[in-house]
C-alpha positions as CSV (number, residue, x, y, z in Angstrom):
1,M,0.0,0.0,0.0
2,P,1.4,3.4,-0.8
3,F,2.2,6.0,1.9
4,R,2.1,9.8,1.3
5,T,5.5,11.4,1.6
6,F,6.2,14.9,2.8
7,Q,8.9,17.6,2.4
8,Q,10.6,18.2,5.7
9,A,8.9,21.2,7.3
10,R,11.2,24.1,8.2
11,K,11.5,24.6,11.9
12,S,11.5,28.2,13.2
13,K,13.9,29.1,15.9
14,I,11.3,31.0,17.9
15,T,8.1,29.3,18.6
16,F,5.1,29.9,20.8
17,G,6.0,26.9,22.9
18,K,9.5,28.3,23.5
19,I,8.1,31.7,24.5
20,L,5.8,30.0,27.0
21,I,8.6,28.0,28.5
22,T,10.8,31.1,28.8
23,L,8.0,33.0,30.5
24,V,7.4,30.2,33.0
25,I,11.1,30.1,33.9
26,L,11.3,33.8,34.3
27,D,8.1,33.8,36.5
28,I,9.6,31.0,38.7
29,L,12.8,33.0,39.1
30,A,10.9,36.1,40.0
31,I,8.9,34.2,42.6
32,I,12.0,32.7,44.2
33,T,13.8,36.1,44.2
34,L,10.8,37.8,45.9
35,L,10.6,35.1,48.5
36,I,14.3,35.4,49.3
37,L,13.9,39.2,49.5
38,A,10.9,38.9,51.8
39,F,12.9,37.1,54.5
40,L,16.0,39.4,54.4
41,P,16.1,41.6,57.5
42,Q,16.8,44.9,55.5
43,Y,13.5,44.4,53.6
44,Y,11.4,43.5,56.7
45,R,9.0,46.5,56.2
46,M,8.4,45.5,52.6
47,K,7.7,41.8,53.4
48,D,4.0,42.0,52.9
49,D,4.4,43.7,49.5
50,F,6.8,41.1,48.4
51,L,4.5,38.2,49.5
52,Y,1.6,39.9,47.7
53,Q,3.6,40.2,44.5
54,T,4.7,36.5,44.9
55,F,1.0,35.5,45.2
56,T,0.2,37.5,42.0
57,L,3.1,35.9,40.2
58,N,1.9,32.4,41.3
59,L,-1.4,33.2,39.7
60,V,0.4,34.2,36.5
61,L,2.4,31.0,36.7
62,V,-0.7,28.9,37.0
63,A,-2.3,30.7,34.0
64,L,0.9,30.1,31.9
65,L,0.9,26.5,32.8
66,I,-2.7,26.1,31.7
67,I,-2.0,27.9,28.4
68,S,1.0,25.7,27.9
69,A,-1.0,22.6,28.4
70,I,-3.8,23.7,26.0
71,Y,-1.2,24.7,23.4
72,Y,0.7,21.4,23.7
73,I,-2.5,19.2,23.5
74,G,-4.4,21.2,20.9
75,F,-2.1,23.2,18.7
76,R,1.4,21.7,18.8
77,G,2.6,20.6,15.3
78,K,-0.3,22.1,13.3
79,K,2.0,23.2,10.4
80,K,0.9,21.9,7.1
81,E,3.4,19.7,5.4
82,K,3.7,19.7,1.6
83,V,3.0,16.3,0.0
84,S,5.9,15.5,-2.2
85,G,4.9,12.1,-3.5
86,L,4.3,8.5,-2.5
87,L,6.3,5.7,-0.9
88,E,5.6,2.2,-2.2
89,L,7.2,-0.9,-0.8
90,K,7.2,-3.6,-3.4
91,E,8.7,-7.1,-3.6
92,N,11.5,-6.1,-6.0
93,E,11.8,-2.4,-5.5
94,I,11.0,0.6,-3.4
95,V,9.4,3.6,-5.2
96,L,10.1,6.8,-3.4
97,N,8.6,10.0,-4.8
98,G,8.4,8.5,-8.3
99,T,12.0,7.2,-8.2
100,S,12.2,3.4,-8.5
101,I,15.0,1.9,-6.5
102,P,15.6,-1.9,-7.2
103,L,16.3,-4.0,-4.1
104,A,19.6,-5.1,-5.7
105,D,20.9,-1.4,-5.4
106,I,19.9,-1.1,-1.7
107,Q,22.4,-1.9,1.1
108,K,20.1,-1.0,4.1
109,V,16.7,0.3,4.9
110,R,15.9,1.9,8.2
111,I,12.5,3.0,9.3
112,I,12.1,5.5,12.1
113,G,9.0,6.3,14.2
114,N,5.6,4.9,14.9
115,D,3.6,8.0,14.4
116,I,0.1,6.9,13.4
117,K,-2.4,9.6,12.3
118,G,-5.3,10.1,14.7
119,E,-3.7,8.3,17.7
120,F,-3.5,10.2,20.9
121,R,0.0,10.5,22.4
122,G,-0.4,13.5,24.6
123,F,-1.8,15.3,21.5
124,V,-3.6,14.0,18.5
125,S,-0.9,12.8,16.1
126,K,-0.8,13.8,12.4
127,G,1.1,10.6,11.5
128,S,3.7,12.5,9.4
129,Q,6.8,12.1,11.6
130,N,7.7,8.7,10.2
131,Q,10.9,8.5,8.2
132,I,12.5,6.0,5.9
133,I,16.2,6.1,5.2
134,I,17.5,4.1,2.3
135,T,21.2,3.5,2.0
136,K,22.3,2.4,-1.5
137,I,25.2,0.2,-2.3
138,N,27.2,3.2,-3.5
139,S,26.7,4.8,0.0
140,E,24.1,7.3,-1.3
141,E,21.4,8.0,1.2
142,L,17.8,8.8,0.3
143,S,15.4,9.8,3.0
144,S,11.8,10.9,3.3
145,F,9.1,11.5,5.8
146,F,5.9,9.5,5.3
147,E,2.4,9.3,6.8
148,Q,0.9,6.3,8.5
149,T,-2.8,6.2,9.2
150,I,-4.9,3.8,11.3
151,E,-6.3,2.4,8.1
152,N,-2.9,2.1,6.5
153,P,-0.2,1.3,9.1
154,L,3.2,0.0,8.2
155,R,2.4,-3.3,9.8
156,N,0.0,-4.1,6.9
157,S,3.1,-4.5,4.7
158,K,4.4,-7.4,6.9
159,N,5.0,-9.8,3.9
160,I,7.1,-7.2,2.1
161,L,9.0,-6.1,5.2
162,N,9.7,-9.8,6.0
163,L,11.1,-10.2,2.5
164,Y,13.4,-7.1,3.1
165,H,14.4,-8.6,6.4
166,D,15.2,-12.0,4.7
167,K,17.3,-10.3,2.1
168,G,19.3,-8.5,4.9
169,I,18.4,-4.9,4.0
170,L,16.0,-4.5,7.1
171,S,17.5,-5.3,10.5
172,E,16.0,-7.8,12.8
173,S,15.3,-5.2,15.5
174,N,13.8,-2.7,13.1
175,F,11.5,-5.5,11.7
176,T,10.4,-6.7,15.1
177,N,9.7,-3.3,16.4
178,I,7.6,-2.4,13.4
179,M,5.5,-5.6,13.9
180,N,5.1,-4.8,17.6
181,N,4.3,-1.1,16.8
182,T,6.9,0.3,19.3
183,N,9.3,3.1,18.7
184,Y,11.4,1.7,15.9
185,F,14.6,3.7,15.8
């Protein structure tokens, strides 16, 4: 069965999640600083003000943690990937984005990930973080991200993957982990 392949999405250096984590860390540092200042003798008269500000910062911290949880569960990884073609695992070749690679030209195949579209893993998965890495006999590496769905998981290609394993291009551990649907790195 064919799997859709994607171009690797560009990752931005500054993301909303990184901003939230930075704000949480700064808030925690401010709370600790104010608590330390509240108990120093020279700031005894301002102790109540410091503790009041600490309480306010604690409320801000709780709000930031709630926003972070909502972001992580609902909005993380919502970038649209661009479909670049199909991955087809065949008995005598692998077709990757329209390029046919005969098994005789392949030294090793490695499959990374068990990301299945629609499964909940702390967030609803898009299924597009799976990767196939094909190493040719001439040491050239081809790689692509592909999508697994509940209806079309990699496990459905058991016969073909078993053939690849028997020919020595798919490792025993990689094959076993795919069949057990665990993290197959």
